[in-house]
C-alpha positions as CSV (number, residue, x, y, z in Angstrom):
1,M,26.8,0.4,-21.5
2,R,24.8,0.6,-24.7
3,G,21.5,2.3,-25.1
4,G,22.4,5.9,-25.0
5,I,21.2,6.6,-21.5
6,F,22.0,10.1,-20.3
7,Y,21.6,12.0,-17.0
8,K,21.5,15.8,-17.2
9,G,23.1,15.6,-20.6
10,K,25.9,13.3,-19.5
11,P,26.2,9.6,-20.5
12,L,25.7,7.2,-17.6
13,N,28.3,4.7,-18.8
14,K,30.6,5.4,-15.9
15,L,27.9,5.5,-13.3
16,F,26.0,2.5,-14.4
17,S,28.6,0.2,-15.8
18,S,26.9,-3.1,-16.6
19,C,29.7,-5.2,-15.3
20,K,30.1,-3.2,-12.1
21,L,26.4,-3.2,-11.3
22,I,26.0,-6.9,-12.0
23,G,28.8,-7.4,-9.5
24,F,27.0,-5.2,-7.0
25,F,23.7,-7.1,-7.6
26,E,25.5,-10.5,-7.0
27,Q,26.8,-9.1,-3.8
28,L,23.4,-7.8,-2.8
29,V,21.7,-11.1,-3.5
30,E,24.3,-13.0,-1.5
31,W,23.6,-10.6,1.4
32,Y,19.8,-11.2,1.0
33,Y,20.0,-14.9,1.3
34,G,21.8,-14.5,4.6
35,N,19.7,-11.8,6.0
36,K,16.3,-11.8,4.4
37,R,13.2,-11.1,6.4
38,D,10.9,-14.1,7.3
39,L,7.7,-13.0,5.6
40,P,4.6,-15.3,5.1
41,W,4.3,-14.6,1.4
42,R,7.9,-15.8,0.9
43,H,7.0,-19.3,2.1
44,G,6.1,-21.4,-1.0
45,C,5.6,-18.2,-3.0
46,T,2.7,-18.4,-5.5
47,P,1.5,-15.8,-8.0
48,Y,-1.7,-15.4,-6.1
49,G,0.2,-14.9,-2.8
50,A,2.4,-12.4,-4.5
51,L,-0.6,-10.5,-5.9
52,V,-2.4,-10.3,-2.6
53,S,0.8,-9.3,-0.6
54,E,1.9,-6.7,-3.1
55,V,-1.5,-5.0,-3.2
56,M,-1.8,-5.1,0.6
57,L,1.7,-3.6,0.8
58,Q,0.8,-0.6,-1.3
59,Q,1.1,2.4,1.1
60,T,0.9,0.0,4.1
61,R,3.7,-1.2,6.5
62,V,4.9,-4.8,6.4
63,D,4.1,-5.4,10.1
64,T,0.6,-4.2,9.6
65,V,0.0,-6.4,6.5
66,I,1.3,-9.7,7.9
67,P,-1.8,-10.7,10.0
68,Y,-4.2,-9.4,7.3
69,Y,-2.4,-11.5,4.7
70,I,-2.4,-14.7,6.7
71,H,-6.2,-14.3,7.5
72,F,-7.0,-13.3,3.9
73,L,-5.5,-16.4,2.5
74,E,-7.1,-18.6,5.1
75,V,-10.5,-17.3,4.0
76,L,-9.8,-16.8,0.3
77,P,-7.1,-19.3,-0.5
78,D,-7.2,-19.0,-4.3
79,I,-8.1,-16.9,-7.3
80,E,-11.6,-18.4,-7.7
81,S,-12.6,-17.8,-4.1
82,L,-11.5,-14.2,-4.3
83,A,-13.3,-13.7,-7.6
84,N,-16.6,-15.0,-6.1
85,A,-16.3,-13.4,-2.6
86,S,-19.2,-11.1,-1.5
87,E,-18.5,-7.4,-1.0
88,E,-19.4,-7.7,2.7
89,L,-16.7,-10.4,3.2
90,L,-14.1,-8.5,1.3
91,M,-14.7,-5.4,3.4
92,Q,-14.5,-7.5,6.6
93,L,-11.2,-9.0,5.6
94,W,-9.8,-5.6,4.6
95,Q,-11.2,-3.6,7.5
96,G,-8.5,-1.5,9.1
97,L,-6.1,-1.7,6.1
98,G,-7.5,1.5,4.5
99,F,-7.4,2.5,0.9
100,Y,-10.3,0.2,0.2
101,R,-10.2,0.7,-3.6
102,R,-7.3,-1.7,-3.5
103,V,-9.4,-4.7,-2.4
104,R,-12.0,-3.9,-5.0
105,N,-9.3,-3.8,-7.7
106,L,-7.9,-7.0,-6.3
107,Q,-11.2,-8.7,-6.8
108,K,-11.6,-7.3,-10.3
109,A,-8.1,-8.6,-11.1
110,A,-9.1,-12.1,-9.9
111,Q,-12.4,-12.0,-11.9
112,K,-10.4,-11.1,-15.0
113,I,-8.0,-14.0,-14.4
114,V,-11.0,-16.3,-14.1
115,S,-12.9,-14.9,-17.2
116,D,-9.9,-14.3,-19.5
117,H,-7.4,-16.9,-18.4
118,G,-9.5,-19.8,-17.1
119,G,-8.4,-19.1,-13.5
120,K,-4.7,-19.5,-14.4
121,F,-2.5,-16.6,-13.4
122,P,-1.1,-14.9,-16.5
123,E,2.7,-15.3,-16.8
124,A,3.4,-12.4,-19.2
125,Y,4.4,-9.0,-17.8
126,E,2.0,-7.0,-20.0
127,E,-0.9,-9.3,-19.0
128,I,-0.1,-8.9,-15.4
129,K,0.2,-5.1,-15.7
130,S,-3.3,-5.0,-17.4
131,L,-5.0,-6.3,-14.3
132,S,-7.0,-3.8,-12.2
133,G,-4.9,-1.9,-9.7
134,I,-1.6,-3.1,-11.0
135,G,1.0,-0.5,-12.1
136,E,4.6,-0.9,-13.2
137,Y,6.0,-1.4,-9.7
138,T,3.5,-4.1,-8.7
139,A,3.7,-5.8,-12.1
140,G,7.5,-5.9,-11.9
141,A,7.4,-7.3,-8.4
142,I,4.9,-10.1,-9.2
143,S,6.5,-11.0,-12.5
144,S,10.1,-11.1,-11.2
145,I,9.3,-12.8,-7.8
146,A,6.6,-15.3,-9.0
147,F,7.9,-16.0,-12.5
148,N,11.6,-14.8,-12.5
149,L,10.8,-12.5,-15.4
150,P,13.4,-9.7,-16.2
151,Y,11.3,-6.8,-15.0
152,P,12.4,-4.6,-12.0
153,A,10.1,-3.2,-9.4
154,I,11.1,0.4,-9.1
155,D,10.0,2.1,-5.9
156,G,11.5,4.4,-3.3
157,N,13.8,1.7,-2.0
158,V,15.5,1.1,-5.4
159,I,15.8,4.8,-6.1
160,R,17.2,5.5,-2.6
161,V,19.9,2.8,-2.6
162,L,21.1,3.4,-6.1
163,S,21.1,7.2,-5.6
164,R,23.2,6.8,-2.5
165,L,25.5,4.2,-4.1
166,H,26.4,6.7,-6.8
167,A,25.7,9.9,-4.8
168,R,23.4,11.2,-7.5
169,N,19.7,12.1,-7.6
170,F,18.1,9.8,-10.1
171,D,14.4,9.6,-11.0
172,S,12.4,6.5,-11.6
173,N,12.6,6.7,-15.4
174,I,16.5,6.7,-15.4
175,I,16.6,3.8,-12.9
176,R,14.1,1.8,-15.0
177,E,16.0,2.4,-18.3
178,T,19.1,1.3,-16.6
179,L,17.8,-1.8,-14.8
180,L,15.7,-3.3,-17.6
181,P,18.7,-4.5,-19.6
182,L,20.6,-5.5,-16.5
183,Y,17.7,-7.7,-15.3
184,Q,17.9,-9.5,-18.7
185,N,21.4,-10.5,-17.8
186,F,20.8,-11.5,-14.2
187,S,19.5,-14.9,-13.4
188,D,18.0,-14.7,-9.9
189,R,15.6,-11.8,-10.6
190,G,13.1,-12.5,-7.9
191,A,15.8,-12.5,-5.2
192,L,17.3,-9.3,-6.6
193,T,13.9,-7.6,-6.4
194,Q,13.4,-8.8,-2.8
195,S,16.9,-7.8,-1.9
196,F,16.2,-4.2,-2.9
197,M,13.1,-4.3,-0.7
198,D,14.9,-5.7,2.3
199,L,18.0,-3.4,1.9
200,G,15.7,-0.4,1.8
201,A,13.5,-1.5,4.6
202,T,16.1,-2.6,7.1
203,I,19.4,-1.0,6.2
204,C,19.3,1.9,3.8
205,L,16.4,3.6,5.6
206,P,14.2,6.4,4.3
207,N,13.8,8.0,7.6
208,G,16.7,8.3,10.1
209,K,20.4,7.4,9.6
210,P,21.0,4.3,7.6
211,D,22.7,1.3,9.2
212,C,25.7,1.4,6.9
213,S,27.9,-0.9,8.9
214,H,25.6,-3.8,8.0
215,C,25.2,-2.9,4.3
216,P,26.8,-5.1,1.7
217,W,27.7,-2.0,-0.3
218,E,29.3,-0.1,2.6
219,Q,32.7,0.0,1.0
220,S,31.4,0.9,-2.5
221,C,28.7,3.5,-1.6
222,I,29.9,7.0,-2.6
223,A,27.4,8.8,-0.3
224,H,28.6,6.8,2.6
225,R,32.3,7.5,1.9
226,T,31.5,11.2,1.7
227,H,29.2,11.1,4.7
228,E,26.3,12.4,2.6
229,E,23.9,9.5,3.0
230,M,21.1,11.8,4.1
231,K,21.6,14.0,1.1
232,F,20.4,11.4,-1.4
233,P,17.9,11.1,-2.8
234,A,16.7,14.7,-2.6
235,T,13.5,14.9,-0.6
236,K,10.4,16.4,-2.1
237,K,8.5,18.9,0.0
238,K,5.4,17.2,1.3
239,L,2.1,19.0,0.7
240,A,0.2,19.9,3.8
241,R,-2.8,17.7,4.5
242,K,-6.1,19.3,3.9
243,K,-8.1,19.7,7.2
244,V,-11.8,18.9,7.1
245,K,-14.3,19.7,9.8
246,M,-17.3,17.4,10.1
247,T,-19.9,16.2,12.6
248,V,-20.5,12.5,13.1
249,V,-23.6,11.2,14.9
250,V,-23.7,7.8,16.6
251,L,-27.4,6.9,16.7
252,K,-28.4,4.0,18.8
253,N,-31.8,2.3,19.1
254,S,-31.8,-0.6,21.5
255,N,-28.9,-2.9,20.2
256,R,-28.7,-1.4,16.7
257,I,-26.7,1.4,15.2
258,A,-27.6,3.7,12.3
259,F,-25.4,3.4,9.1
260,S,-25.5,4.7,5.6
261,K,-23.4,4.0,2.4
262,R,-20.9,6.6,1.1
263,N,-21.1,7.5,-2.5
264,N,-18.7,6.0,-5.1
265,Q,-16.4,8.9,-5.3
266,G,-13.5,10.1,-3.1
267,V,-12.1,8.8,0.1
268,L,-13.7,5.6,1.5
269,A,-15.9,5.4,-1.6
270,D,-18.8,2.9,-1.4
271,M,-18.0,2.1,2.3
272,W,-20.4,2.0,5.2
273,E,-20.3,5.1,7.4
274,L,-21.9,6.7,10.4
275,P,-24.3,9.6,9.7
276,N,-22.2,12.7,9.3
277,F,-22.6,16.4,8.3
278,P,-20.2,19.1,7.1
279,D,-18.6,21.4,9.7
280,H,-19.0,21.3,13.5
281,L,-22.6,21.4,14.5
282,S,-23.8,22.7,17.9
283,V,-25.9,20.9,20.4
284,A,-28.9,22.9,19.4
285,E,-28.4,22.0,15.7
286,I,-28.2,18.3,16.6
287,N,-31.3,18.5,18.7
288,S,-33.2,20.1,15.8
289,L,-32.0,17.3,13.5
290,F,-32.9,14.5,15.9
291,P,-35.6,16.0,18.2
292,S,-36.5,12.7,19.8
293,G,-32.9,11.8,20.6
294,K,-31.0,12.1,23.8
295,I,-27.4,13.2,23.7
296,V,-25.5,10.9,26.1
297,K,-21.9,11.8,25.1
298,K,-19.9,14.3,23.1
299,A,-16.3,14.0,21.9
300,N,-13.8,15.4,19.5
301,V,-11.8,12.9,17.4
302,K,-9.1,13.4,14.7
303,H,-8.4,10.8,12.0
304,I,-5.5,11.2,9.7
305,F,-5.4,9.9,6.1
306,S,-2.3,10.2,3.9
307,H,-3.6,13.5,2.3
308,L,-6.2,14.9,4.7
309,E,-7.3,15.1,8.3
310,W,-10.8,14.6,9.5
311,H,-11.6,16.8,12.6
312,M,-14.7,15.1,13.9
313,R,-17.1,16.4,16.5
314,V,-19.0,13.3,17.6
315,Y,-22.4,13.1,19.3
316,Y,-23.7,9.9,20.8
317,L,-27.5,9.8,20.8
318,E,-30.1,7.3,22.0
319,L,-33.2,7.3,19.8
320,P,-36.6,5.8,20.6
321,D,-37.3,5.5,16.9
322,K,-35.3,4.5,13.8
323,P,-35.3,7.1,11.0
324,E,-35.9,5.4,7.7
325,Q,-33.1,7.2,5.8
326,Y,-30.6,5.0,7.6
327,S,-29.8,1.3,7.7
328,W,-30.0,-0.2,11.2
329,K,-27.6,-3.0,11.9
330,L,-25.9,-4.8,14.7
331,L,-22.4,-3.3,15.0
332,E,-20.7,-6.6,14.3
333,N,-22.7,-7.0,11.0
334,C,-21.4,-3.8,9.5
335,P,-17.7,-3.5,8.4
336,L,-16.7,0.0,9.1
337,P,-13.5,1.8,8.0
338,T,-11.2,2.6,10.8
339,A,-12.1,6.3,10.7
340,F,-15.6,5.5,11.9
341,K,-14.9,2.3,13.8
342,K,-12.7,4.1,16.3
343,L,-15.6,6.2,17.4
344,L,-17.4,3.1,18.7
């Protein structure tokens, strides 16, 4: 293989032979067409559908995304409707998916497509990659699936299956350098990208023993032949989640609940929240903060994010007045992130 690609000082010609890998890819795509998952964004695939699904799938399981995707496209069926949607509607449609920055970037991407491309989805890889919230992986997925462009989508699935196939630990840069010229010479690029997704999600699993007996590469996979599937790729040690103590207060006045807006930094930026305070406050401290309130319930609730844990001490209070520092809304009129919604 040309290009001078090396791994730990050794040429990758023997590992990543163009002819051999093209043959593997043809085998993989044939398997895909006979075993592919029935996913809503694969029915009449459009660039807009690919954009929405790929952004939703960032750090979120497929089974979780499916109903959100269907409802999102029912309400916002095209680029223009997404670009013009209100923040309240966006938050309602995204509520429960988490990582809310994604939906804000999704709207910014739609607005750029409307302003810079007249509402027509750009078909060039670099233009797709320039959209808000779109990195190399998502740009590769959209461009190959929606436009059959020769750009791979390199994620953990691709790295895992190719590392096991060759029984070597490869990083994303090596895989990308290798796949880019191969994608140029492969015709069905969208199917190839999706076949990697399905193989990694259903057969060559990241957690637990892979289902090698149903893998199209069973006979060729070196890690399988040497019974070292779980050795590749080498796992990185996960950082311990940061634990944060906080007190959350559910303030109720008649049929309205107190809310406030989070600042524009950090987790759940710009989202609505319930009133909260650092650390675990005592009953006496809550009574001093809300002297007219009556505590009707107390609970301890934990909510886990990808990188931190909220350990919440929750007080439920009935108030005869409505302190002006909060917004008072009917619960159904305030889209809350799951961390707070679960308290209600």
